[in-house]
PDB file with SEQRES, HELIX, SHEET and CRYST1 records, atoms N, CA, C and O in Angstrom:
SEQRES   1 A   86  MET MET ASP LYS ASN ALA LEU LYS GLU LYS VAL ASN GLN          
SEQRES   2 A   86  ILE LEU ALA GLU GLU PHE GLU LEU GLU LEU SER ASP LEU          
SEQRES   3 A   86  HIS PRO GLU ALA LYS LEU TYR GLU ASP LEU GLY LEU ASP          
SEQRES   4 A   86  SER LEU ASP ALA VAL ASP MET VAL VAL ALA PHE GLU LYS          
SEQRES   5 A   86  ALA PHE ALA ILE ASN ILE GLY LYS ASN THR GLU LEU VAL          
SEQRES   6 A   86  SER ILE LYS THR LEU GLY GLU LEU GLN GLU PHE ILE LEU          
SEQRES   7 A   86  LYS THR SER MET ALA GLN ALA VAL                              
HELIX    1 AA1 LYS A    4  PHE A   19  1                                  16    
HELIX    2 AA2 LEU A   23  ASP A   25  5                                   3    
HELIX    3 AA3 SER A   40  PHE A   54  1                                  15    
HELIX    4 AA4 THR A   62  SER A   66  5                                   5    
HELIX    5 AA5 LEU A   70  GLN A   84  1                                  15    
CRYST1    1.000    1.000    1.000  90.00  90.00  90.00 P 1           1          
ATOM      1  N   MET A   1     -16.474  -4.366   5.485  1.00  0.00           N  
ATOM      2  CA  MET A   1     -15.031  -4.603   5.639  1.00  0.00           C  
ATOM      3  C   MET A   1     -14.614  -5.744   4.710  1.00  0.00           C  
ATOM      4  O   MET A   1     -15.209  -6.821   4.737  1.00  0.00           O  
ATOM      5  N   MET A   2     -13.611  -5.504   3.908  1.00  0.00           N  
ATOM      6  CA  MET A   2     -13.176  -6.552   2.988  1.00  0.00           C  
ATOM      7  C   MET A   2     -12.223  -7.519   3.691  1.00  0.00           C  
ATOM      8  O   MET A   2     -11.573  -7.161   4.673  1.00  0.00           O  
ATOM      9  N   ASP A   3     -12.150  -8.734   3.179  1.00  0.00           N  
ATOM     10  CA  ASP A   3     -11.262  -9.704   3.800  1.00  0.00           C  
ATOM     11  C   ASP A   3      -9.808  -9.417   3.404  1.00  0.00           C  
ATOM     12  O   ASP A   3      -9.528  -8.595   2.532  1.00  0.00           O  
ATOM     13  N   LYS A   4      -8.905 -10.122   4.074  1.00  0.00           N  
ATOM     14  CA  LYS A   4      -7.471  -9.868   3.916  1.00  0.00           C  
ATOM     15  C   LYS A   4      -6.997 -10.030   2.464  1.00  0.00           C  
ATOM     16  O   LYS A   4      -6.235  -9.205   1.962  1.00  0.00           O  
ATOM     17  N   ASN A   5      -7.444 -11.076   1.807  1.00  0.00           N  
ATOM     18  CA  ASN A   5      -7.010 -11.307   0.428  1.00  0.00           C  
ATOM     19  C   ASN A   5      -7.549 -10.238  -0.525  1.00  0.00           C  
ATOM     20  O   ASN A   5      -6.838  -9.781  -1.419  1.00  0.00           O  
ATOM     21  N   ALA A   6      -8.800  -9.848  -0.329  1.00  0.00           N  
ATOM     22  CA  ALA A   6      -9.380  -8.806  -1.171  1.00  0.00           C  
ATOM     23  C   ALA A   6      -8.656  -7.481  -0.965  1.00  0.00           C  
ATOM     24  O   ALA A   6      -8.433  -6.730  -1.914  1.00  0.00           O  
ATOM     25  N   LEU A   7      -8.290  -7.201   0.292  1.00  0.00           N  
ATOM     26  CA  LEU A   7      -7.565  -5.976   0.582  1.00  0.00           C  
ATOM     27  C   LEU A   7      -6.198  -5.983  -0.097  1.00  0.00           C  
ATOM     28  O   LEU A   7      -5.789  -4.981  -0.684  1.00  0.00           O  
ATOM     29  N   LYS A   8      -5.499  -7.102  -0.019  1.00  0.00           N  
ATOM     30  CA  LYS A   8      -4.178  -7.200  -0.658  1.00  0.00           C  
ATOM     31  C   LYS A   8      -4.290  -7.030  -2.174  1.00  0.00           C  
ATOM     32  O   LYS A   8      -3.451  -6.377  -2.794  1.00  0.00           O  
ATOM     33  N   GLU A   9      -5.325  -7.618  -2.763  1.00  0.00           N  
ATOM     34  CA  GLU A   9      -5.536  -7.473  -4.206  1.00  0.00           C  
ATOM     35  C   GLU A   9      -5.819  -6.022  -4.566  1.00  0.00           C  
ATOM     36  O   GLU A   9      -5.343  -5.530  -5.590  1.00  0.00           O  
ATOM     37  N   LYS A  10      -6.593  -5.335  -3.728  1.00  0.00           N  
ATOM     38  CA  LYS A  10      -6.905  -3.926  -3.990  1.00  0.00           C  
ATOM     39  C   LYS A  10      -5.647  -3.068  -3.868  1.00  0.00           C  
ATOM     40  O   LYS A  10      -5.449  -2.152  -4.667  1.00  0.00           O  
ATOM     41  N   VAL A  11      -4.798  -3.348  -2.886  1.00  0.00           N  
ATOM     42  CA  VAL A  11      -3.523  -2.628  -2.751  1.00  0.00           C  
ATOM     43  C   VAL A  11      -2.716  -2.808  -4.031  1.00  0.00           C  
ATOM     44  O   VAL A  11      -2.197  -1.838  -4.584  1.00  0.00           O  
ATOM     45  N   ASN A  12      -2.612  -4.047  -4.502  1.00  0.00           N  
ATOM     46  CA  ASN A  12      -1.862  -4.329  -5.729  1.00  0.00           C  
ATOM     47  C   ASN A  12      -2.463  -3.602  -6.925  1.00  0.00           C  
ATOM     48  O   ASN A  12      -1.737  -3.044  -7.748  1.00  0.00           O  
ATOM     49  N   GLN A  13      -3.779  -3.608  -7.018  1.00  0.00           N  
ATOM     50  CA  GLN A  13      -4.473  -2.952  -8.126  1.00  0.00           C  
ATOM     51  C   GLN A  13      -4.190  -1.445  -8.124  1.00  0.00           C  
ATOM     52  O   GLN A  13      -3.932  -0.855  -9.173  1.00  0.00           O  
ATOM     53  N   ILE A  14      -4.237  -0.844  -6.963  1.00  0.00           N  
ATOM     54  CA  ILE A  14      -3.962   0.590  -6.851  1.00  0.00           C  
ATOM     55  C   ILE A  14      -2.535   0.890  -7.281  1.00  0.00           C  
ATOM     56  O   ILE A  14      -2.296   1.833  -8.035  1.00  0.00           O  
ATOM     57  N   LEU A  15      -1.584   0.090  -6.805  1.00  0.00           N  
ATOM     58  CA  LEU A  15      -0.181   0.308  -7.190  1.00  0.00           C  
ATOM     59  C   LEU A  15       0.010   0.140  -8.696  1.00  0.00           C  
ATOM     60  O   LEU A  15       0.720   0.919  -9.332  1.00  0.00           O  
ATOM     61  N   ALA A  16      -0.623  -0.874  -9.250  1.00  0.00           N  
ATOM     62  CA  ALA A  16      -0.488  -1.129 -10.690  1.00  0.00           C  
ATOM     63  C   ALA A  16      -1.036   0.043 -11.498  1.00  0.00           C  
ATOM     64  O   ALA A  16      -0.423   0.476 -12.474  1.00  0.00           O  
ATOM     65  N   GLU A  17      -2.197   0.554 -11.083  1.00  0.00           N  
ATOM     66  CA  GLU A  17      -2.831   1.650 -11.823  1.00  0.00           C  
ATOM     67  C   GLU A  17      -2.109   2.977 -11.623  1.00  0.00           C  
ATOM     68  O   GLU A  17      -1.859   3.700 -12.588  1.00  0.00           O  
ATOM     69  N   GLU A  18      -1.776   3.298 -10.387  1.00  0.00           N  
ATOM     70  CA  GLU A  18      -1.170   4.599 -10.078  1.00  0.00           C  
ATOM     71  C   GLU A  18       0.253   4.733 -10.626  1.00  0.00           C  
ATOM     72  O   GLU A  18       0.664   5.811 -11.054  1.00  0.00           O  
ATOM     73  N   PHE A  19       0.993   3.631 -10.607  1.00  0.00           N  
ATOM     74  CA  PHE A  19       2.420   3.712 -10.937  1.00  0.00           C  
ATOM     75  C   PHE A  19       2.806   2.880 -12.152  1.00  0.00           C  
ATOM     76  O   PHE A  19       3.985   2.630 -12.399  1.00  0.00           O  
ATOM     77  N   GLU A  20       1.794   2.453 -12.908  1.00  0.00           N  
ATOM     78  CA  GLU A  20       2.006   1.692 -14.142  1.00  0.00           C  
ATOM     79  C   GLU A  20       2.925   0.479 -13.925  1.00  0.00           C  
ATOM     80  O   GLU A  20       3.882   0.258 -14.667  1.00  0.00           O  
ATOM     81  N   LEU A  21       2.600  -0.289 -12.890  1.00  0.00           N  
ATOM     82  CA  LEU A  21       3.356  -1.497 -12.571  1.00  0.00           C  
ATOM     83  C   LEU A  21       2.607  -2.715 -13.102  1.00  0.00           C  
ATOM     84  O   LEU A  21       1.390  -2.683 -13.282  1.00  0.00           O  
ATOM     85  N   GLU A  22       3.347  -3.777 -13.348  1.00  0.00           N  
ATOM     86  CA  GLU A  22       2.739  -5.033 -13.784  1.00  0.00           C  
ATOM     87  C   GLU A  22       2.269  -5.815 -12.557  1.00  0.00           C  
ATOM     88  O   GLU A  22       3.021  -5.970 -11.594  1.00  0.00           O  
ATOM     89  N   LEU A  23       1.034  -6.305 -12.589  1.00  0.00           N  
ATOM     90  CA  LEU A  23       0.529  -7.100 -11.472  1.00  0.00           C  
ATOM     91  C   LEU A  23       1.422  -8.302 -11.185  1.00  0.00           C  
ATOM     92  O   LEU A  23       1.547  -8.727 -10.036  1.00  0.00           O  
ATOM     93  N   SER A  24       2.041  -8.849 -12.228  1.00  0.00           N  
ATOM     94  CA  SER A  24       2.909 -10.018 -12.037  1.00  0.00           C  
ATOM     95  C   SER A  24       4.160  -9.684 -11.212  1.00  0.00           C  
ATOM     96  O   SER A  24       4.789 -10.581 -10.651  1.00  0.00           O  
ATOM     97  N   ASP A  25       4.520  -8.398 -11.138  1.00  0.00           N  
ATOM     98  CA  ASP A  25       5.682  -7.982 -10.342  1.00  0.00           C  
ATOM     99  C   ASP A  25       5.325  -7.724  -8.884  1.00  0.00           C  
ATOM    100  O   ASP A  25       6.208  -7.545  -8.045  1.00  0.00           O  
ATOM    101  N   LEU A  26       4.032  -7.706  -8.587  1.00  0.00           N  
ATOM    102  CA  LEU A  26       3.572  -7.339  -7.250  1.00  0.00           C  
ATOM    103  C   LEU A  26       3.390  -8.575  -6.378  1.00  0.00           C  
ATOM    104  O   LEU A  26       2.305  -9.152  -6.305  1.00  0.00           O  
ATOM    105  N   HIS A  27       4.470  -8.964  -5.723  1.00  0.00           N  
ATOM    106  CA  HIS A  27       4.435 -10.088  -4.790  1.00  0.00           C  
ATOM    107  C   HIS A  27       4.932  -9.587  -3.434  1.00  0.00           C  
ATOM    108  O   HIS A  27       5.642  -8.584  -3.373  1.00  0.00           O  
ATOM    109  N   PRO A  28       4.567 -10.272  -2.345  1.00  0.00           N  
ATOM    110  CA  PRO A  28       4.863  -9.758  -0.997  1.00  0.00           C  
ATOM    111  C   PRO A  28       6.339  -9.436  -0.742  1.00  0.00           C  
ATOM    112  O   PRO A  28       6.642  -8.539   0.045  1.00  0.00           O  
ATOM    113  N   GLU A  29       7.252 -10.146  -1.388  1.00  0.00           N  
ATOM    114  CA  GLU A  29       8.674  -9.928  -1.141  1.00  0.00           C  
ATOM    115  C   GLU A  29       9.248  -8.763  -1.948  1.00  0.00           C  
ATOM    116  O   GLU A  29      10.393  -8.370  -1.727  1.00  0.00           O  
ATOM    117  N   ALA A  30       8.475  -8.210  -2.872  1.00  0.00           N  
ATOM    118  CA  ALA A  30       8.965  -7.126  -3.730  1.00  0.00           C  
ATOM    119  C   ALA A  30       9.299  -5.904  -2.882  1.00  0.00           C  
ATOM    120  O   ALA A  30       8.481  -5.442  -2.086  1.00  0.00           O  
ATOM    121  N   LYS A  31      10.505  -5.393  -3.063  1.00  0.00           N  
ATOM    122  CA  LYS A  31      10.927  -4.187  -2.350  1.00  0.00           C  
ATOM    123  C   LYS A  31      10.360  -2.980  -3.096  1.00  0.00           C  
ATOM    124  O   LYS A  31      10.506  -2.863  -4.312  1.00  0.00           O  
ATOM    125  N   LEU A  32       9.720  -2.097  -2.357  1.00  0.00           N  
ATOM    126  CA  LEU A  32       9.018  -0.967  -2.960  1.00  0.00           C  
ATOM    127  C   LEU A  32       9.932  -0.082  -3.786  1.00  0.00           C  
ATOM    128  O   LEU A  32       9.565   0.334  -4.886  1.00  0.00           O  
ATOM    129  N   TYR A  33      11.112   0.208  -3.273  1.00  0.00           N  
ATOM    130  CA  TYR A  33      11.997   1.143  -3.961  1.00  0.00           C  
ATOM    131  C   TYR A  33      12.926   0.437  -4.949  1.00  0.00           C  
ATOM    132  O   TYR A  33      13.051   0.863  -6.097  1.00  0.00           O  
ATOM    133  N   GLU A  34      13.570  -0.631  -4.509  1.00  0.00           N  
ATOM    134  CA  GLU A  34      14.528  -1.311  -5.377  1.00  0.00           C  
ATOM    135  C   GLU A  34      13.850  -2.105  -6.496  1.00  0.00           C  
ATOM    136  O   GLU A  34      14.219  -1.969  -7.663  1.00  0.00           O  
ATOM    137  N   ASP A  35      12.866  -2.926  -6.147  1.00  0.00           N  
ATOM    138  CA  ASP A  35      12.246  -3.816  -7.135  1.00  0.00           C  
ATOM    139  C   ASP A  35      11.156  -3.126  -7.967  1.00  0.00           C  
ATOM    140  O   ASP A  35      11.043  -3.359  -9.170  1.00  0.00           O  
ATOM    141  N   LEU A  36      10.364  -2.284  -7.317  1.00  0.00           N  
ATOM    142  CA  LEU A  36       9.228  -1.677  -8.015  1.00  0.00           C  
ATOM    143  C   LEU A  36       9.545  -0.284  -8.552  1.00  0.00           C  
ATOM    144  O   LEU A  36       8.756   0.288  -9.304  1.00  0.00           O  
ATOM    145  N   GLY A  37      10.691   0.259  -8.167  1.00  0.00           N  
ATOM    146  CA  GLY A  37      11.125   1.539  -8.719  1.00  0.00           C  
ATOM    147  C   GLY A  37      10.387   2.757  -8.187  1.00  0.00           C  
ATOM    148  O   GLY A  37      10.395   3.814  -8.819  1.00  0.00           O  
ATOM    149  N   LEU A  38       9.751   2.621  -7.035  1.00  0.00           N  
ATOM    150  CA  LEU A  38       9.063   3.767  -6.449  1.00  0.00           C  
ATOM    151  C   LEU A  38      10.079   4.668  -5.754  1.00  0.00           C  
ATOM    152  O   LEU A  38      11.159   4.216  -5.372  1.00  0.00           O  
ATOM    153  N   ASP A  39       9.729   5.947  -5.590  1.00  0.00           N  
ATOM    154  CA  ASP A  39      10.613   6.864  -4.880  1.00  0.00           C  
ATOM    155  C   ASP A  39       9.820   7.625  -3.823  1.00  0.00           C  
ATOM    156  O   ASP A  39       8.635   7.358  -3.622  1.00  0.00           O  
ATOM    157  N   SER A  40      10.463   8.566  -3.152  1.00  0.00           N  
ATOM    158  CA  SER A  40       9.806   9.261  -2.043  1.00  0.00           C  
ATOM    159  C   SER A  40       8.597  10.082  -2.506  1.00  0.00           C  
ATOM    160  O   SER A  40       7.626  10.208  -1.761  1.00  0.00           O  
ATOM    161  N   LEU A  41       8.638  10.630  -3.699  1.00  0.00           N  
ATOM    162  CA  LEU A  41       7.470  11.351  -4.214  1.00  0.00           C  
ATOM    163  C   LEU A  41       6.312  10.392  -4.480  1.00  0.00           C  
ATOM    164  O   LEU A  41       5.150  10.723  -4.246  1.00  0.00           O  
ATOM    165  N   ASP A  42       6.649   9.193  -4.975  1.00  0.00           N  
ATOM    166  CA  ASP A  42       5.613   8.179  -5.186  1.00  0.00           C  
ATOM    167  C   ASP A  42       4.970   7.790  -3.858  1.00  0.00           C  
ATOM    168  O   ASP A  42       3.774   7.501  -3.805  1.00  0.00           O  
ATOM    169  N   ALA A  43       5.759   7.782  -2.788  1.00  0.00           N  
ATOM    170  CA  ALA A  43       5.230   7.407  -1.475  1.00  0.00           C  
ATOM    171  C   ALA A  43       4.113   8.359  -1.052  1.00  0.00           C  
ATOM    172  O   ALA A  43       3.119   7.934  -0.465  1.00  0.00           O  
ATOM    173  N   VAL A  44       4.280   9.641  -1.352  1.00  0.00           N  
ATOM    174  CA  VAL A  44       3.238  10.625  -1.024  1.00  0.00           C  
ATOM    175  C   VAL A  44       1.971  10.323  -1.819  1.00  0.00           C  
ATOM    176  O   VAL A  44       0.871  10.311  -1.266  1.00  0.00           O  
ATOM    177  N   ASP A  45       2.131  10.080  -3.115  1.00  0.00           N  
ATOM    178  CA  ASP A  45       0.975   9.749  -3.959  1.00  0.00           C  
ATOM    179  C   ASP A  45       0.306   8.460  -3.495  1.00  0.00           C  
ATOM    180  O   ASP A  45      -0.917   8.328  -3.540  1.00  0.00           O  
ATOM    181  N   MET A  46       1.127   7.512  -3.050  1.00  0.00           N  
ATOM    182  CA  MET A  46       0.619   6.231  -2.584  1.00  0.00           C  
ATOM    183  C   MET A  46      -0.261   6.432  -1.348  1.00  0.00           C  
ATOM    184  O   MET A  46      -1.342   5.850  -1.252  1.00  0.00           O  
ATOM    185  N   VAL A  47       0.198   7.250  -0.412  1.00  0.00           N  
ATOM    186  CA  VAL A  47      -0.577   7.516   0.799  1.00  0.00           C  
ATOM    187  C   VAL A  47      -1.938   8.109   0.432  1.00  0.00           C  
ATOM    188  O   VAL A  47      -2.969   7.675   0.946  1.00  0.00           O  
ATOM    189  N   VAL A  48      -1.934   9.091  -0.450  1.00  0.00           N  
ATOM    190  CA  VAL A  48      -3.184   9.731  -0.875  1.00  0.00           C  
ATOM    191  C   VAL A  48      -4.124   8.702  -1.516  1.00  0.00           C  
ATOM    192  O   VAL A  48      -5.318   8.670  -1.217  1.00  0.00           O  
ATOM    193  N   ALA A  49      -3.576   7.871  -2.394  1.00  0.00           N  
ATOM    194  CA  ALA A  49      -4.398   6.865  -3.083  1.00  0.00           C  
ATOM    195  C   ALA A  49      -4.998   5.872  -2.093  1.00  0.00           C  
ATOM    196  O   ALA A  49      -6.170   5.513  -2.210  1.00  0.00           O  
ATOM    197  N   PHE A  50      -4.204   5.424  -1.119  1.00  0.00           N  
ATOM    198  CA  PHE A  50      -4.709   4.461  -0.143  1.00  0.00           C  
ATOM    199  C   PHE A  50      -5.719   5.102   0.805  1.00  0.00           C  
ATOM    200  O   PHE A  50      -6.694   4.462   1.198  1.00  0.00           O  
ATOM    201  N   GLU A  51      -5.491   6.363   1.173  1.00  0.00           N  
ATOM    202  CA  GLU A  51      -6.456   7.038   2.044  1.00  0.00           C  
ATOM    203  C   GLU A  51      -7.816   7.142   1.359  1.00  0.00           C  
ATOM    204  O   GLU A  51      -8.850   6.925   1.990  1.00  0.00           O  
ATOM    205  N   LYS A  52      -7.814   7.473   0.073  1.00  0.00           N  
ATOM    206  CA  LYS A  52      -9.075   7.577  -0.680  1.00  0.00           C  
ATOM    207  C   LYS A  52      -9.728   6.209  -0.851  1.00  0.00           C  
ATOM    208  O   LYS A  52     -10.924   6.052  -0.608  1.00  0.00           O  
ATOM    209  N   ALA A  53      -8.943   5.226  -1.269  1.00  0.00           N  
ATOM    210  CA  ALA A  53      -9.496   3.912  -1.598  1.00  0.00           C  
ATOM    211  C   ALA A  53     -10.059   3.181  -0.382  1.00  0.00           C  
ATOM    212  O   ALA A  53     -11.075   2.493  -0.477  1.00  0.00           O  
ATOM    213  N   PHE A  54      -9.392   3.336   0.758  1.00  0.00           N  
ATOM    214  CA  PHE A  54      -9.792   2.574   1.946  1.00  0.00           C  
ATOM    215  C   PHE A  54     -10.470   3.430   3.010  1.00  0.00           C  
ATOM    216  O   PHE A  54     -10.806   2.931   4.084  1.00  0.00           O  
ATOM    217  N   ALA A  55     -10.674   4.726   2.719  1.00  0.00           N  
ATOM    218  CA  ALA A  55     -11.299   5.645   3.671  1.00  0.00           C  
ATOM    219  C   ALA A  55     -10.599   5.584   5.031  1.00  0.00           C  
ATOM    220  O   ALA A  55     -11.229   5.431   6.077  1.00  0.00           O  
ATOM    221  N   ILE A  56      -9.264   5.711   4.971  1.00  0.00           N  
ATOM    222  CA  ILE A  56      -8.460   5.692   6.187  1.00  0.00           C  
ATOM    223  C   ILE A  56      -7.634   6.967   6.249  1.00  0.00           C  
ATOM    224  O   ILE A  56      -7.499   7.685   5.258  1.00  0.00           O  
ATOM    225  N   ASN A  57      -7.086   7.237   7.427  1.00  0.00           N  
ATOM    226  CA  ASN A  57      -6.206   8.377   7.598  1.00  0.00           C  
ATOM    227  C   ASN A  57      -4.820   7.858   7.963  1.00  0.00           C  
ATOM    228  O   ASN A  57      -4.612   7.336   9.058  1.00  0.00           O  
ATOM    229  N   ILE A  58      -3.884   8.005   7.046  1.00  0.00           N  
ATOM    230  CA  ILE A  58      -2.512   7.569   7.299  1.00  0.00           C  
ATOM    231  C   ILE A  58      -1.698   8.752   7.810  1.00  0.00           C  
ATOM    232  O   ILE A  58      -0.909   8.616   8.745  1.00  0.00           O  
ATOM    233  N   GLY A  59      -1.897   9.917   7.190  1.00  0.00           N  
ATOM    234  CA  GLY A  59      -1.215  11.121   7.627  1.00  0.00           C  
ATOM    235  C   GLY A  59       0.292  10.946   7.687  1.00  0.00           C  
ATOM    236  O   GLY A  59       0.914  10.463   6.741  1.00  0.00           O  
ATOM    237  N   LYS A  60       0.865  11.342   8.798  1.00  0.00           N  
ATOM    238  CA  LYS A  60       2.325  11.259   8.968  1.00  0.00           C  
ATOM    239  C   LYS A  60       2.678  10.091   9.889  1.00  0.00           C  
ATOM    240  O   LYS A  60       3.528  10.225  10.769  1.00  0.00           O  
ATOM    241  N   ASN A  61       2.038   8.970   9.687  1.00  0.00           N  
ATOM    242  CA  ASN A  61       2.296   7.788  10.504  1.00  0.00           C  
ATOM    243  C   ASN A  61       3.768   7.406  10.380  1.00  0.00           C  
ATOM    244  O   ASN A  61       4.243   7.101   9.286  1.00  0.00           O  
ATOM    245  N   THR A  62       4.485   7.424  11.495  1.00  0.00           N  
ATOM    246  CA  THR A  62       5.919   7.161  11.468  1.00  0.00           C  
ATOM    247  C   THR A  62       6.245   5.719  11.110  1.00  0.00           C  
ATOM    248  O   THR A  62       7.349   5.429  10.647  1.00  0.00           O  
ATOM    249  N   GLU A  63       5.302   4.818  11.318  1.00  0.00           N  
ATOM    250  CA  GLU A  63       5.519   3.408  10.967  1.00  0.00           C  
ATOM    251  C   GLU A  63       5.706   3.241   9.460  1.00  0.00           C  
ATOM    252  O   GLU A  63       6.375   2.312   9.007  1.00  0.00           O  
ATOM    253  N   LEU A  64       5.116   4.135   8.704  1.00  0.00           N  
ATOM    254  CA  LEU A  64       5.155   4.048   7.246  1.00  0.00           C  
ATOM    255  C   LEU A  64       6.580   4.110   6.693  1.00  0.00           C  
ATOM    256  O   LEU A  64       6.884   3.443   5.704  1.00  0.00           O  
ATOM    257  N   VAL A  65       7.449   4.895   7.312  1.00  0.00           N  
ATOM    258  CA  VAL A  65       8.815   5.042   6.777  1.00  0.00           C  
ATOM    259  C   VAL A  65       9.648   3.779   6.931  1.00  0.00           C  
ATOM    260  O   VAL A  65      10.665   3.632   6.253  1.00  0.00           O  
ATOM    261  N   SER A  66       9.246   2.869   7.800  1.00  0.00           N  
ATOM    262  CA  SER A  66      10.015   1.638   7.989  1.00  0.00           C  
ATOM    263  C   SER A  66       9.585   0.520   7.042  1.00  0.00           C  
ATOM    264  O   SER A  66      10.203  -0.545   7.019  1.00  0.00           O  
ATOM    265  N   ILE A  67       8.535   0.756   6.267  1.00  0.00           N  
ATOM    266  CA  ILE A  67       8.020  -0.267   5.350  1.00  0.00           C  
ATOM    267  C   ILE A  67       8.926  -0.368   4.133  1.00  0.00           C  
ATOM    268  O   ILE A  67       9.204   0.625   3.461  1.00  0.00           O  
ATOM    269  N   LYS A  68       9.380  -1.582   3.864  1.00  0.00           N  
ATOM    270  CA  LYS A  68      10.303  -1.799   2.748  1.00  0.00           C  
ATOM    271  C   LYS A  68       9.723  -2.670   1.639  1.00  0.00           C  
ATOM    272  O   LYS A  68      10.079  -2.504   0.472  1.00  0.00           O  
ATOM    273  N   THR A  69       8.827  -3.601   1.992  1.00  0.00           N  
ATOM    274  CA  THR A  69       8.317  -4.545   0.995  1.00  0.00           C  
ATOM    275  C   THR A  69       6.810  -4.376   0.789  1.00  0.00           C  
ATOM    276  O   THR A  69       6.116  -3.773   1.607  1.00  0.00           O  
ATOM    277  N   LEU A  70       6.337  -4.917  -0.306  1.00  0.00           N  
ATOM    278  CA  LEU A  70       4.909  -4.878  -0.599  1.00  0.00           C  
ATOM    279  C   LEU A  70       4.118  -5.598   0.479  1.00  0.00           C  
ATOM    280  O   LEU A  70       3.057  -5.127   0.887  1.00  0.00           O  
ATOM    281  N   GLY A  71       4.617  -6.724   0.942  1.00  0.00           N  
ATOM    282  CA  GLY A  71       3.929  -7.470   2.002  1.00  0.00           C  
ATOM    283  C   GLY A  71       3.768  -6.646   3.271  1.00  0.00           C  
ATOM    284  O   GLY A  71       2.715  -6.679   3.908  1.00  0.00           O  
ATOM    285  N   GLU A  72       4.815  -5.904   3.640  1.00  0.00           N  
ATOM    286  CA  GLU A  72       4.742  -5.040   4.820  1.00  0.00           C  
ATOM    287  C   GLU A  72       3.720  -3.927   4.593  1.00  0.00           C  
ATOM    288  O   GLU A  72       2.978  -3.563   5.505  1.00  0.00           O  
ATOM    289  N   LEU A  73       3.685  -3.391   3.380  1.00  0.00           N  
ATOM    290  CA  LEU A  73       2.723  -2.347   3.050  1.00  0.00           C  
ATOM    291  C   LEU A  73       1.297  -2.877   3.140  1.00  0.00           C  
ATOM    292  O   LEU A  73       0.418  -2.214   3.690  1.00  0.00           O  
ATOM    293  N   GLN A  74       1.069  -4.065   2.604  1.00  0.00           N  
ATOM    294  CA  GLN A  74      -0.267  -4.669   2.657  1.00  0.00           C  
ATOM    295  C   GLN A  74      -0.710  -4.874   4.106  1.00  0.00           C  
ATOM    296  O   GLN A  74      -1.855  -4.588   4.456  1.00  0.00           O  
ATOM    297  N   GLU A  75       0.199  -5.369   4.944  1.00  0.00           N  
ATOM    298  CA  GLU A  75      -0.134  -5.590   6.362  1.00  0.00           C  
ATOM    299  C   GLU A  75      -0.422  -4.272   7.064  1.00  0.00           C  
ATOM    300  O   GLU A  75      -1.327  -4.199   7.896  1.00  0.00           O  
ATOM    301  N   PHE A  76       0.339  -3.227   6.737  1.00  0.00           N  
ATOM    302  CA  PHE A  76       0.123  -1.908   7.320  1.00  0.00           C  
ATOM    303  C   PHE A  76      -1.260  -1.372   6.958  1.00  0.00           C  
ATOM    304  O   PHE A  76      -1.978  -0.865   7.819  1.00  0.00           O  
ATOM    305  N   ILE A  77      -1.632  -1.484   5.679  1.00  0.00           N  
ATOM    306  CA  ILE A  77      -2.947  -1.007   5.237  1.00  0.00           C  
ATOM    307  C   ILE A  77      -4.052  -1.812   5.917  1.00  0.00           C  
ATOM    308  O   ILE A  77      -5.057  -1.248   6.350  1.00  0.00           O  
ATOM    309  N   LEU A  78      -3.869  -3.117   6.011  1.00  0.00           N  
ATOM    310  CA  LEU A  78      -4.851  -3.974   6.674  1.00  0.00           C  
ATOM    311  C   LEU A  78      -5.023  -3.555   8.135  1.00  0.00           C  
ATOM    312  O   LEU A  78      -6.144  -3.362   8.605  1.00  0.00           O  
ATOM    313  N   LYS A  79      -3.911  -3.417   8.842  1.00  0.00           N  
ATOM    314  CA  LYS A  79      -3.944  -3.054  10.263  1.00  0.00           C  
ATOM    315  C   LYS A  79      -4.577  -1.667  10.451  1.00  0.00           C  
ATOM    316  O   LYS A  79      -5.392  -1.469  11.352  1.00  0.00           O  
ATOM    317  N   THR A  80      -4.200  -0.726   9.604  1.00  0.00           N  
ATOM    318  CA  THR A  80      -4.723   0.636   9.714  1.00  0.00           C  
ATOM    319  C   THR A  80      -6.217   0.676   9.427  1.00  0.00           C  
ATOM    320  O   THR A  80      -6.972   1.339  10.138  1.00  0.00           O  
ATOM    321  N   SER A  81      -6.644  -0.034   8.385  1.00  0.00           N  
ATOM    322  CA  SER A  81      -8.078  -0.013   8.052  1.00  0.00           C  
ATOM    323  C   SER A  81      -8.907  -0.716   9.120  1.00  0.00           C  
ATOM    324  O   SER A  81     -10.035  -0.307   9.399  1.00  0.00           O  
ATOM    325  N   MET A  82      -8.360  -1.764   9.716  1.00  0.00           N  
ATOM    326  CA  MET A  82      -9.091  -2.453  10.782  1.00  0.00           C  
ATOM    327  C   MET A  82      -9.178  -1.569  12.037  1.00  0.00           C  
ATOM    328  O   MET A  82     -10.210  -1.535  12.708  1.00  0.00           O  
ATOM    329  N   ALA A  83      -8.098  -0.866  12.340  1.00  0.00           N  
ATOM    330  CA  ALA A  83      -8.072  -0.015  13.524  1.00  0.00           C  
ATOM    331  C   ALA A  83      -9.025   1.173  13.390  1.00  0.00           C  
ATOM    332  O   ALA A  83      -9.577   1.652  14.380  1.00  0.00           O  
ATOM    333  N   GLN A  84      -9.211   1.641  12.159  1.00  0.00           N  
ATOM    334  CA  GLN A  84     -10.051   2.827  11.953  1.00  0.00           C  
ATOM    335  C   GLN A  84     -11.486   2.491  11.534  1.00  0.00           C  
ATOM    336  O   GLN A  84     -12.305   3.388  11.334  1.00  0.00           O  
ATOM    337  N   ALA A  85     -11.778   1.213  11.405  1.00  0.00           N  
ATOM    338  CA  ALA A  85     -13.146   0.807  11.025  1.00  0.00           C  
ATOM    339  C   ALA A  85     -14.108   1.128  12.149  1.00  0.00           C  
ATOM    340  O   ALA A  85     -13.817   0.911  13.325  1.00  0.00           O  
ATOM    341  N   VAL A  86     -15.247   1.642  11.765  1.00  0.00           N  
ATOM    342  CA  VAL A  86     -16.267   1.952  12.794  1.00  0.00           C  
ATOM    343  C   VAL A  86     -17.601   1.333  12.421  1.00  0.00           C  
ATOM    344  O   VAL A  86     -18.577   1.481  13.157  1.00  0.00           O  
TER     345      VAL A  86                                                      
END                                                                             
């Protein structure tokens, strides 16, 4: 199990690689849609990328639609990976 900071860095790395974002733009307050330019199709790709990278199942988690910022996304991935760790 990776620590919280390593997990956040990995989330940022995945976003940077998958969506050609600059790491310098990836801060906790960044809004996923307004600031980072992601859209609903990107959200689907993001779920797939995070499921593969963290060996988690996000599926149709309704909590995901309420996430607006990178910080909220990082916390969601952390919470989900901790809950599903065996």
